[in-house]
C-alpha positions in Angstrom: -119.5 -146.4 -91.7 -116.9 -143.5 -91.2 -113.8 -142.8 -93.1 -111.1 -140.9 -90.9 -109.7 -138.0 -92.9 -106.1 -137.1 -92.2 -105.6 -133.3 -90.9 -104.3 -131.3 -93.5 -101.0 -129.1 -92.2 -100.0 -125.6 -92.7 -96.7 -124.2 -94.1 -96.0 -123.1 -90.8 -96.5 -126.7 -89.1 -94.4 -127.9 -92.2 -91.6 -125.6 -91.4 -91.4 -126.8 -87.7 -91.4 -130.6 -88.4 -88.2 -132.3 -87.9 -86.3 -133.3 -91.1 -86.4 -136.9 -91.8 -83.8 -139.0 -90.4 -83.1 -141.0 -93.5 -82.2 -137.7 -95.5 -85.0 -137.8 -97.9 -86.7 -134.7 -99.1 -90.2 -133.3 -98.5 -92.6 -130.9 -99.9 -96.2 -129.9 -98.7 -98.7 -130.2 -101.5 -102.1 -129.0 -100.6 -101.5 -129.7 -96.9 -100.2 -133.3 -97.4 -96.4 -134.0 -97.2 -95.1 -135.8 -100.1 -91.6 -137.7 -99.4 -89.1 -138.1 -102.1 -85.6 -140.0 -101.8 -82.4 -137.6 -101.5 -81.1 -136.7 -104.8 -78.0 -138.3 -106.1 -74.3 -136.9 -105.9 -74.6 -135.9 -109.5 -77.7 -134.1 -109.1 -76.1 -132.1 -106.5 -72.9 -131.2 -108.6 -75.4 -130.0 -111.3 -77.2 -127.9 -108.7 -74.0 -126.6 -107.7 -72.6 -125.7 -111.0 -75.8 -123.8 -112.1 -76.0 -122.2 -108.6 -72.4 -120.8 -108.5 -73.0 -119.1 -112.0 -76.4 -117.8 -111.0 -75.4 -116.5 -107.4 -72.3 -114.8 -108.9 -74.2 -112.8 -111.6 -77.1 -112.0 -109.2 -74.8 -110.9 -106.7 -72.5 -108.9 -109.3 -75.4 -107.1 -110.4 -77.6 -106.7 -107.0 -80.4 -108.3 -108.6 -81.9 -110.4 -105.8 -81.6 -113.7 -104.3 -80.8 -117.3 -105.3 -81.6 -120.0 -102.8 -80.0 -123.2 -102.8 -80.9 -126.7 -103.3 -84.6 -127.4 -102.1 -85.3 -124.1 -100.0 -89.0 -124.1 -99.7 -91.4 -121.2 -100.7 -95.2 -121.1 -100.5 -97.4 -121.2 -103.7 -100.8 -121.8 -102.3 -102.7 -121.4 -99.0 -105.7 -123.2 -97.6 -104.7 -125.9 -98.2 -101.0 -124.9 -98.1 -98.4 -125.9 -100.8 -94.7 -125.5 -100.1 -92.3 -126.3 -103.1 -88.8 -126.9 -102.9 -86.9 -126.9 -106.2 -83.1 -127.4 -107.0 -82.6 -123.5 -107.1 -84.6 -120.5 -106.9 -84.2 -117.0 -107.8 -86.1 -113.8 -107.0 -85.5 -110.2 -108.1 -85.1 -107.8 -105.3 -88.2 -106.0 -106.7 -90.6 -108.9 -105.9 -88.7 -109.8 -102.6 -87.0 -106.8 -101.1 -85.9 -108.6 -98.0 -85.3 -112.1 -97.1 -87.3 -113.3 -94.2 -84.8 -115.1 -91.4 -87.4 -117.9 -90.7 -90.1 -119.8 -92.4 -90.9 -120.1 -96.2 -90.8 -117.2 -98.6 -94.6 -116.4 -99.5 -93.7 -115.0 -102.7 -93.0 -117.4 -105.9 -89.8 -117.2 -107.5 -89.1 -115.7 -111.0 -86.8 -118.6 -111.8 -87.1 -122.2 -110.7 -84.2 -124.7 -111.7 -84.8 -128.4 -111.5 -82.4 -131.2 -112.2 -84.4 -134.2 -113.3 -83.2 -137.4 -111.4 -83.7 -140.9 -112.7 -86.0 -141.8 -109.9 -88.5 -138.8 -110.7 -91.7 -139.9 -111.9 -92.8 -138.5 -114.9 -96.4 -137.8 -113.8 -95.4 -136.3 -110.4 -92.5 -134.2 -112.0 -95.2 -133.0 -114.9 -97.4 -131.9 -112.0 -94.9 -129.8 -110.2 -93.9 -128.2 -113.5 -97.4 -127.5 -114.4 -97.7 -126.0 -110.6 -94.9 -124.0 -111.0 -96.5 -122.4 -114.6 -100.0 -122.0 -113.1 -98.4 -119.9 -110.2 -96.7 -117.6 -112.6 -92.9 -118.7 -112.2 -91.7 -116.4 -115.2 -89.0 -119.0 -116.1 -88.2 -122.7 -115.7 -84.9 -124.4 -116.5 -85.1 -128.2 -116.2 -81.4 -129.8 -116.4 -81.6 -133.4 -117.9 -78.4 -135.0 -117.2 -79.3 -138.1 -119.1 -78.8 -136.5 -122.5 -77.1 -133.2 -121.2 -79.8 -130.9 -122.2 -81.8 -127.9 -120.7 -85.7 -127.4 -121.2 -86.7 -123.9 -120.6 -90.2 -123.3 -120.0 -92.4 -120.0 -119.7 -96.0 -119.4 -119.0 -97.9 -119.3 -122.5 -95.0 -120.4 -124.5 -94.0 -123.6 -125.9 -90.9 -125.1 -124.1 -87.6 -124.9 -125.8 -85.2 -127.7 -125.5 -81.3 -126.5 -125.5 -78.6 -129.1 -126.3 -75.0 -129.7 -124.8 -73.9 -127.2 -127.2 -76.2 -124.3 -126.8 -76.3 -121.3 -125.0 -78.8 -120.7 -121.9 -79.8 -117.1 -121.1 -81.7 -115.5 -118.6 -84.1 -113.8 -121.0 -85.8 -111.0 -119.4 -85.8 -112.6 -116.1 -82.2 -112.1 -115.7 -80.8 -109.8 -118.3 -77.3 -110.7 -119.2 -76.9 -114.0 -117.9 -75.6 -116.7 -120.1 -73.5 -119.9 -120.0 -73.0 -122.7 -122.2 -75.4 -125.8 -121.6 -72.2 -128.0 -121.5 -70.8 -126.3 -118.4 -73.6 -127.4 -116.4 -72.9 -131.1 -116.4 -69.8 -132.8 -115.0 
């Protein structure tokens, strides 16, 4: 008895796929498409709040590029993985020029995720570990339920910031700072 094996797809094939008609989000994980429901409006507002601050700071200091909600980048090849966090930041040194088509093949310096109520912990944990394994230098996870932010760096213990704490860009975005309570409606 033979078992049919689904063909793994590449990042380039994934890029050419039509968007799901129901508005769901997709990522490519080791050649297979994973589908998630579209994020909530609250999720989008949180992404815009941090996105506006990040983009204004990066633009004013000519530091690089901030990609909006769920823009994809390649982390692995053969089989391919394309991740799409809430926000991404690349320094100009690591990504001197943006490609006009396809996915960036450089892992971001900073990834921002907003934890949604429908996120399955195990899947979210795998995604977080994936970012760390692939050398994302700084990860901010906004948690609307308790209005906090968890900060992750490779090789370091996570840091939990409460609503009254200050979020900083450390050595990834030197000089960036904002209060955690500014990130939530």
